[in-house]
N, C-alpha and C positions, 0 to 999 in steps of 0.2 A: 273292628274292620271299619265301624261306620265312624270312628274318630279317625283313621287313617283316610277315609274318603273324603272329610273334611279339611285335610290339611291343604290341598290347593286353594280351596276357598278362603280360609284363612291369610294365606300368603299374597292372593290377591287383593285381599281388604287390606292387610297391612300397608301393602305397595300404593294401594289407592289412597289411603288415609294420609301417608308421606306423603304425597305429590298433594293433597289437598291442603295440609296443615303446614307444610313449611313456607310457602308464601307469606303465610303471615308472620311464623317466626324471622324468617328474613326482613319483614317490613319492621320486627320490632327491634331485632339486632342492629340493623341499618340505621334507626333513629337514635342510636347510641353511638354511631362513630361519625369521623368526620368524612367529606367528601372522598377523599384519599383512600382511604380504607375501603370503602364501599365501593370504588370503582375496580378495586384489585379484587373484591368476592371477599371480603372477610364476612364469615358466617357467626361468628362469636361477639359476644357482647364486649362493646368498648367503654370508654371513660368519657364521652363528650356529649353526653344525654342535655346534661343542662345547658353545654353551650349553645347546642341545638335549638334547645327551647329558648335562652335568651336572644338569638339570632330572628327565632319566629317571633316574638310577641314584639321585637323593635321594630321588624321588617312588616308586619303586617297587623292589624286589629283584629286579633284571635277572638278576645271576648265577642267584639261585634258580629263578628263572623258565625260566631257560634251561638250567640242569642238570634241571629236572624234564621238562620237553619232549622234550629228549635222552634221559633213561633210559626214560620211556615209550615213546616213537616208536621207539628201538631195539629193545627186549624184545618189543613189540607186533610189530614187522616180524619179526623172527628167529622168533617162535612160529609167528605167521601163515604165512611160508613153509614152516616144518618141517610144519604141520598139513594145510595146504590142499594141498601138494604130493603128500604121502600120501596124502591122500583123492583128490586126481584121479588119481594113479599107480594106487590100487584100483580107483577106478569103470571106467576105460578098459581097463586089461592085464587086469582079471580080473574084466570084466563078464559079468552074466547077467542073465535076465528081471527077477529080483526087484532087483538094486541097479539096472537104470535105471527100475524105476518108483519105487524110494527119491532116486534124484536128481531124477526128475520132480517130486516131493514137494518135495523141498530146492529147486527152482529156484521153487516158488511163496513162497519165503519171499523172494525179492528182491521182491516186490510189496507187502510188508506195510511200511508206512510207520515210519521208525525213532520217531516220536513215539509211535507205537501199542504198541511194547513198553517205552516208556522208565518207567512206573511198576511194572511187574511187575518188570524188571529191579533198579530202585532197591531195592524193598523185598527181592528177592534178596541183592544185596548188602549192604544193610544186617543182616540175617538174620546172614549169615555174616561178619561184622565186617570187613569190606572198605572202609569208607569211608577215605578218604585215603590209599589205599594203590595201589601198582602194579598189584596183582591185581584190586583193583575197576576201575581204570582198561581195563586190556587186555581181561578176561576175555571181554565181550560182543563183542569183533572179532577173534580170534585165530583165528576160523573164520569166513568169509563165504562165502557160495552163489557170488558172484561169482567169488572168488578160487579157489574148487574147479572152478567152471568153466572158469574159464582154462586152469588147469593140466589138466584133464581134456580139453580141445580139442587144446591142445598137446601132450598125450602120444601123438593120434593120428598124428603125425609120429614118435615114437621107433620108430626101428627094431625088430623084432621078432627079427631074426636075432640082434641083440645078446643079448638076453633068453634064447633059447633057447642060445646058445653058452655064457653066463654059467653057467645051469643043468645044461649037459652038463661043465662045469669042475669044478662041485660047489660054488658059491658060493650061500649061504643066500641067501632074500629078500630080508633085508636089508641084506646085501653089495651086491646087485645094485641095490638104491635108492640106495643110499649112494656106491659106486664105479663104477657105471654110469650110471644114471639121472640123475643130479644132474650129472655133469659134462656131459653131452649137452643137456641142458635148461638151461644157463646162462643163454641170452638169456631165456628164461621165468622164471627166478629174478631177473633183473636188472630187467625189466620189473615184475613183482609186486614187488618191493622198492620200487620208486620209488612204485607208487599206494598199497602199502601205507604206507610212512613219510610220506607227504604227506596219508593221511589220516588218520594219528595224530598229525602234527603240527598239523595245520589243525581238529583236533575240538575243538568248543567247547561243544556243548550238554551232550553228557554229560559231558565234566569238570565243567561247573559245577553238576551237578546231584551228581555222586557227591564232588565233591571240596569239601568244606564247610569246609577249613583254608587260610587265605590262606599258609600255608607250602606247600602241595600245589600251588598254583596254576601254571597252564601260560602260555605266551607268549600266546595268544588269549584268555584270561581276563585277562592283563594290559592286551591293547590294549584290550579293554572297558572295564577299569577307567580307562583315559585318555581315554576317550570317555564315560563315563558323568558326568560334572560339570556344572554348571549352565553354566560355560562352559568350551570345549573349547579348548586351547592347541593348534592346527593342527600347528605346528611340532616339538613335543613328541610328538604324536601319529604323524606322519608318520617320527619318527626310530624309534619303538616299532615302527612296520609295517616299516621298512626290516631292523631287527634280527630281527624274525619271519620275513621273506621271505628272508634270507641263506642259511640252511641247506638249504631247500627249493629254491632254484634253484643250489645247490651240488650235490646229488644230482642233479638233472635233468642238468646238464650235463656231468658225469662220466659217467653211465650213459646218454645221452640214445642213442648208437650201438646199446648192447643193448638200451633201452627199444624202439626201432624192429623191430628183429629179432625180440622177443618177442611184440609186440604181432601182428605179420604172421603168426607162429608158425614163425618161422626154428628150426631143429635144427643145432647142429654137433658 
């Protein structure tokens, strides 16, 4: 009787899984077909994968774009984790009324649209001579209110006994953070790393504004170039989208368990 009652739930989950996975399947199959087959809606594998790949590397600097995206995403992720975790750690474990008011003001920044700050940010980056540089790409995103809030909320699960014991043993505050806090909060770091890496990798609008040199273009900018002509080669476009999607999928699948634990605030 119990199993029969679960049948509608299983059917719903199967349908939801199909609609979630099918776009990925279609992206992969479309990358192996030519533009005519893609436009016709062909959903099985073709024989044009190598042809589309050769067109991609001939029309765009794939290696340079991949290298730029990896460089920007990795540097931004590392700095974002370090800065936001320190801020969240300080807001929660050393909080007072003044810090609580400051944190409330910080949360208001989450309500400001990115496009509203685009022009002031561009002027600042331009005057500092950071156009077409790693610093210009990552500087506006190395500290975000969402990440700080995430670390602060999960820091509430950090055992205060560990903090007191470490202080009694004579550890400095920096040593407590790096040797005690970071290992305990590794699930939160994993979840934040996935979010930060995906945001950096998929970022398009800000790099389009600050990266004026084609040699500094990222993978989303490369995809936009492929889709920006009068006639679009959909097989070529899907091959580029496939290469753009692989790194984020790999990162998520490798860290999916830690991501789920970090989002729910698990502490080990």
